[in-house]
C-alpha positions in Angstrom: 24.8 -27.6 -18.9 26.7 -24.7 -17.3 25.2 -21.2 -16.7 26.9 -18.4 -14.8 24.5 -16.8 -12.3 24.6 -14.3 -9.5 25.5 -16.0 -6.2 22.6 -14.4 -4.3 20.2 -16.3 -6.5 21.9 -19.7 -6.6 19.8 -21.3 -3.8 16.6 -19.7 -5.2 17.0 -21.3 -8.6 16.6 -24.8 -7.2 14.4 -24.2 -4.2 10.8 -25.3 -4.8 9.9 -26.2 -1.3 7.2 -23.5 -0.8 4.0 -22.8 -2.7 4.7 -19.0 -2.8 7.9 -17.3 -3.7 7.9 -13.5 -3.2 10.9 -11.6 -4.7 11.3 -7.9 -4.1 14.2 -5.8 -5.1 15.6 -2.6 -6.5 16.3 -1.8 -10.1 18.8 -4.0 -11.9 19.0 -6.6 -9.2 18.4 -9.4 -11.8 15.4 -10.9 -10.0 13.3 -11.2 -13.2 16.2 -12.9 -15.0 16.6 -15.5 -12.4 12.9 -16.2 -12.1 12.8 -16.8 -15.8 15.9 -19.1 -15.6 14.3 -21.0 -12.7 11.2 -21.7 -14.6 13.1 -22.9 -17.7 15.2 -25.3 -15.6 12.1 -26.6 -13.9 10.2 -27.2 -17.2 13.2 -28.9 -18.8 13.3 -31.4 -16.0 9.5 -31.9 -15.6 6.6 -31.8 -18.0 4.6 -28.8 -16.8 2.6 -25.8 -18.0 3.6 -22.4 -16.6 1.6 -19.2 -16.9 3.4 -15.8 -16.9 1.1 -12.9 -16.1 1.4 -9.1 -16.4 -1.3 -6.5 -16.0 -1.1 -5.6 -19.7 -0.7 -8.4 -22.2 1.2 -6.4 -24.8 4.0 -5.6 -22.3 5.2 -9.2 -22.5 6.8 -8.6 -25.9 9.6 -6.4 -24.6 9.8 -7.8 -21.1 9.1 -11.4 -20.1 8.8 -13.0 -23.5 12.0 -11.2 -24.7 13.7 -12.3 -21.5 12.9 -16.0 -21.8 13.9 -16.0 -25.5 17.3 -14.3 -24.6 18.0 -16.9 -21.9 17.1 -19.8 -24.2 19.5 -18.5 -26.8 22.3 -17.9 -24.2 21.9 -21.6 -23.1 22.1 -22.9 -26.7 18.6 -24.3 -26.4 16.9 -22.4 -29.2 15.1 -24.5 -31.8 14.9 -22.5 -35.0 14.9 -25.4 -37.3 11.4 -24.7 -38.6 10.6 -28.4 -38.4 7.2 -29.6 -37.1 8.7 -31.5 -34.1 10.9 -29.6 -31.6 14.5 -31.0 -31.5 15.5 -33.0 -28.4 16.7 -30.8 -25.6 15.5 -27.6 -27.4 12.9 -24.9 -26.8 10.9 -23.1 -29.4 9.5 -19.6 -28.8 6.5 -18.4 -30.9 4.5 -15.2 -31.2 0.8 -14.5 -31.7 0.1 -15.6 -29.1 3.3 -15.5 -27.1 4.4 -19.0 -26.0 7.4 -21.2 -25.4 7.2 -24.9 -26.3 9.7 -27.4 -24.9 10.9 -30.7 -26.4 9.3 -32.7 -23.6 5.9 -31.2 -23.9 6.3 -28.5 -21.3 5.1 -25.0 -22.3 5.1 -21.4 -21.0 2.1 -19.3 -21.9 1.7 -15.5 -21.5 -1.4 -13.7 -20.5 -2.5 -10.2 -19.4 -5.0 -9.2 -16.7 -6.4 -6.7 -19.2 -7.9 -9.6 -21.0 -9.4 -11.7 -18.2 -11.6 -13.8 -20.6 -8.4 -15.4 -22.0 -7.6 -16.8 -18.5 -10.8 -18.9 -18.3 -9.8 -21.5 -20.9 -6.5 -22.3 -19.2 -6.1 -25.7 -17.5 -3.5 -27.8 -15.6 -1.4 -24.8 -14.7 1.1 -25.8 -12.0 3.4 -22.7 -12.0 2.3 -19.1 -12.2 4.7 -16.1 -12.3 3.2 -12.7 -11.6 5.8 -10.2 -13.0 5.5 -6.7 -11.5 2.8 -8.1 -9.3 2.2 -4.8 -7.6 0.6 -3.6 -10.8 -1.9 -6.4 -10.8 -5.0 -5.9 -8.7 -5.6 -7.9 -5.5 -8.7 -9.4 -7.0 -6.6 -10.5 -10.0 -4.1 -12.2 -7.7 -7.0 -14.1 -6.0 -8.5 -15.1 -9.3 -5.1 -16.5 -10.4 -4.9 -18.6 -7.3 -8.0 -20.3 -8.5 -6.3 -21.0 -11.9 -3.4 -22.7 -10.1 -4.4 -26.3 -10.2 -3.1 -29.7 -11.3 -4.2 -33.2 -10.4 -0.8 -34.5 -9.4 2.0 -31.9 -9.6 3.0 -29.6 -6.7 1.7 -26.0 -7.2 3.8 -22.9 -7.2 3.2 -19.2 -7.5 6.2 -16.8 -8.0 5.6 -13.1 -7.5 8.3 -10.5 -8.4 8.2 -6.7 -8.0 10.0 -3.5 -7.3 8.8 -2.2 -3.9 6.0 0.3 -4.0 4.0 2.0 -1.3 2.9 0.2 1.8 -0.7 0.8 0.8 -0.2 -1.7 -2.1 -1.9 -5.1 -1.7 1.5 -6.9 -2.0 2.8 -5.3 1.1 -0.5 -5.8 3.1 -0.7 -9.5 2.0 2.9 -10.6 2.4 4.1 -8.3 5.2 1.6 -6.4 7.3 -1.8 -4.8 7.2 -2.1 -2.1 9.9 -5.8 -1.6 9.4 -6.6 -5.2 10.1 -3.8 -5.7 12.6 -2.3 -8.5 10.6 1.4 -9.1 10.6 3.1 -11.8 8.5 6.6 -10.5 8.4 8.3 -7.3 9.3 9.9 -6.1 6.0 12.9 -4.7 7.8 13.8 -8.3 8.8 13.8 -9.3 5.2 16.1 -6.4 4.3 18.5 -7.6 7.0 18.4 -11.4 6.3 17.9 -11.2 2.5 16.0 -14.5 2.4 13.4 -15.8 4.8 10.8 -18.6 4.8 7.5 -17.9 6.6 5.1 -20.8 6.6 4.5 -21.6 2.9 6.2 -18.5 1.5 9.8 -18.0 0.5 10.9 -14.4 0.6 13.9 -13.0 -1.3 15.3 -9.5 -1.3 17.9 -8.1 -3.8 19.5 -4.9 -4.9 21.8 -3.8 -7.8 24.8 -4.9 -5.6 23.7 -8.5 -6.0 24.0 -8.3 -9.8 27.7 -8.8 -10.6 27.1 -8.2 -14.3 26.0 -4.6 -13.9 28.3 -1.8 -15.0 29.5 0.6 -12.3 28.0 3.5 -14.2 24.5 2.1 -13.7 24.9 1.8 -10.0 26.3 5.3 -9.9 23.1 6.5 -11.6 21.1 4.8 -8.9 23.2 6.4 -6.2 22.6 9.9 -7.7 18.8 9.5 -7.0 19.4 10.1 -3.3 20.0 13.8 -4.0 17.0 14.6 -6.2 14.4 11.9 -5.6 14.5 10.2 -2.2 11.4 8.1 -2.8 12.8 6.6 -6.0 16.2 6.1 -4.4 14.5 4.0 -1.7 12.7 1.9 -4.3 15.3 1.7 -7.0 18.6 1.5 -5.0 17.6 0.0 -1.7 14.7 -2.0 -2.8 12.6 -1.0 0.3 8.9 -0.6 0.7 7.7 2.7 2.2 5.5 5.7 1.8 5.5 7.1 -1.7 5.1 10.9 -1.8 5.0 13.8 0.6 3.3 13.0 3.9 0.5 15.4 4.9 1.0 14.9 8.6 4.6 13.9 9.4 4.0 14.7 13.1 1.3 12.0 13.4 2.2 9.2 15.9 0.4 6.2 17.2 0.5 5.4 20.9 -1.1 2.9 23.3 -4.6 4.0 24.3 -3.8 4.0 28.1 -0.8 6.3 27.5 -2.9 8.7 25.4 -5.6 8.9 28.1 -3.0 9.5 30.8 -1.5 12.3 28.8 -4.9 13.9 28.3 -5.5 13.7 32.1 -2.4 15.8 32.6 -3.4 18.6 30.2 -3.8 21.9 32.2 -6.7 23.2 30.2 -7.9 20.6 27.8 -10.0 21.8 24.8 -12.4 19.0 23.9 -13.9 18.7 20.4 -16.0 16.2 18.4 -16.2 16.2 14.6 -18.3 14.2 12.2 -18.1 13.5 8.4 -21.1 11.9 6.7 -21.0 9.0 4.3 -23.0 6.0 3.1 -22.1 3.8 0.1 -18.3 4.0 -0.5 -17.6 6.8 2.0 -18.0 6.5 5.7 -19.7 8.1 8.7 -16.6 9.1 10.7 -16.8 10.6 14.2 -13.7 11.7 16.1 -13.3 12.7 19.7 -10.2 14.7 20.3 -8.5 17.0 22.8 -6.2 19.9 22.2 -3.3 20.7 24.5 -3.1 24.4 23.6 0.1 25.0 25.6 2.1 22.3 23.9 0.2 22.6 20.5 -0.5 18.9 20.7 -3.7 17.2 19.3 -4.8 14.0 20.9 -7.3 11.6 19.1 -8.7 9.0 21.5 -12.0 7.8 20.1 -13.5 7.0 16.7 -16.7 5.8 15.1 -16.2 4.6 11.5 -18.9 2.8 9.5 -20.6 2.9 6.1 -23.9 1.7 4.6 -25.7 2.8 7.7 -28.9 4.7 7.5 -29.2 7.8 9.8 -31.6 6.0 12.2 -29.2 3.1 12.7 -26.3 5.5 13.2 -28.3 7.6 15.7 -28.9 4.4 17.7 -25.3 3.4 17.7 -24.1 6.9 18.8 -26.9 7.6 21.3 -24.3 8.3 24.0 -23.7 11.7 22.4 -27.4 12.5 22.9 -27.1 11.6 26.6 -23.8 13.6 27.2 -25.0 16.6 25.1 -21.5 16.8 23.6 -21.3 19.3 20.8 -20.7 17.6 17.4 -19.5 19.8 14.6 -20.6 18.1 11.3 -20.3 18.5 7.6 -22.5 21.6 6.8 -23.0 20.3 3.2 -25.6 17.9 4.8 -28.1 20.4 6.5 -31.0 17.9 6.2 -29.0 15.2 8.0 -27.9 17.6 10.7 -31.5 18.7 11.2 -32.6 15.1 11.6 -30.1 14.5 14.3 -31.0 17.7 16.1 -34.7 16.6 16.1 -33.6 13.4 17.8 -31.9 15.4 20.5 -28.3 15.5 19.4 -26.3 18.7 20.0 -25.1 18.9 16.4 -24.3 21.9 14.3 -22.7 22.4 10.9 -19.1 23.4 10.7 -18.0 26.4 8.6 -17.3 25.5 5.0 -16.2 28.0 2.3 -14.2 28.1 -0.8 -10.6 27.2 0.1 -11.6 25.7 3.5 -10.1 22.3 2.8 -6.7 24.0 2.4 -7.1 26.2 5.4 -8.3 23.4 7.6 -5.3 21.2 6.5 -2.9 24.0 7.2 -4.4 24.4 10.7 -4.0 20.6 11.5 -0.4 20.7 10.2 0.5 23.5 12.7 0.2 21.1 15.6 3.6 20.1 16.8 2.4 16.5 17.5 -0.8 14.6 16.6 -1.0 11.7 19.0 -3.5 9.0 18.2 -4.7 6.1 20.3 -4.0 2.7 18.9 -7.6 1.9 19.4 -8.5 4.3 16.6 -7.4 1.9 13.9 -9.2 3.6 11.0 -7.7 7.0 11.9 -4.2 5.5 12.0 -4.8 3.8 8.7 -5.9 6.9 7.0 -3.6 9.5 8.5 -0.3 7.8 9.4 0.9 7.6 5.9 -1.4 10.0 4.1 0.3 11.7 1.2 -0.6 14.5 -1.1 -2.1 13.9 -4.6 0.0 15.0 -7.5 -1.0 17.0 -10.6 0.0 16.0 -14.2 3.4 17.7 -13.7 4.2 15.7 -10.6 3.7 18.7 -8.2 1.7 18.2 -5.0 -1.9 19.5 -4.7 -2.1 21.0 -1.3 -5.8 20.2 -0.7 -6.0 16.8 -2.3 -4.7 13.5 -1.1 -3.8 10.0 -2.1 -7.1 8.7 -0.5 -10.3 10.2 0.7 -9.5 10.5 4.5 -12.9 10.7 6.2 -11.3 10.9 9.6 -9.3 14.0 8.6 -12.6 15.6 7.4 -14.1 14.9 10.8 -11.1 16.5 12.5 -11.4 19.5 10.2 -15.1 20.0 11.3 -14.5 19.4 14.9 -11.7 22.0 15.1 -13.4 24.6 12.8 -13.6 27.2 15.6 -10.2 26.4 17.0 -7.9 29.3 16.1 -4.6 29.8 17.9 -4.6 33.6 17.6 -8.2 33.9 18.9 -7.5 31.7 21.9 -4.4 33.7 22.8 -6.3 36.9 22.5 -9.1 35.6 24.8 -6.6 34.3 27.3 -4.9 37.7 27.4 -8.1 39.5 27.9 -9.0 37.3 30.9 -5.6 37.8 32.5 -5.4 41.5 32.2 -8.3 42.5 34.6 -7.1 40.2 37.3 -3.7 41.9 37.3 -5.3 45.3 37.6 -7.3 44.1 40.7 -4.0 43.1 42.3 
């Protein structure tokens, strides 16, 4: 049997050494084609049952099922005889439900995560392919791992996807999770080396340049994206993960804690502030200690408290240092009862100003800092703010006071700086200087 394939995928087709195989690439790179071909070749040589999964079952018709059928026809393996038994060396596709049956008893079945009950009856699956795995939930991925079992055959899971945002579970699981300080592989290393093995995972990166069967006009279309949609160009043409959307705080940087504290020590007139956002069930109690360098227009964030499902009495016990230091805490004024409770316990806490449009005004204020420098010990602040992007409306336009996540640390910063106004501070400074000049 002879089959022409793209050279970048030749080794991948016959490499079954690792349990996990993660393929990421740009549009038209032919990764899905070669995954399907790989599975066909494996099931011809060994009697196995493979499961192909997408988030929505019906999408198999025009994607994976159609792709497998096309490859089977190309290879001259299609059994369309209509006889009860499949002809030797042939493969028979069937619909309702989608399935491919092989002459040797192997079969490929297709399922969707939108119908989880259908997965429970599946047994003896030794290969699972998650196509467009970034669309599947992390909980779904973990559930499928439990479905991957066979008494004797080696188990394999293949995952393929176009790159998405670094907040997607695929990036956090297979590359790095900043929030939990977990690093498996720097994605930049994969883009450089193209294929890498890390423990029991084989990584493969591809772009349209790796597909020798693509017309030049298609690649030209991808190149044009650089001018009108940089995010899509990064995904579609370069096949790179990244931050999708417009960053809210592009001047945000993370620095080692000792360096942040040393910089704060050198501020001529530091302006210290503390802000607090309240939360309980799915939101968080977030407290941020920060310092403003008014001369440089720098904001330093050096301490955080970040917990949920904490009653007020337990939180008060954990942050009792504020009661001892008498630091002023500016908190969410939408919770006057909570603020009163803390004040009764001896905390120096007041409500921050909140008014119609305050979210937008507070965000604009924070964006005016030339630099926002955060200690690497404030892991939740880094996680929420480093790659925070604006939410989009139905037309794809950014909403200036809504974000991709609910950033509790940003709310705490808003409240802590509610009385910090550049114009007011300049005016007060000028008023203090003028009399001293007159005395001279």
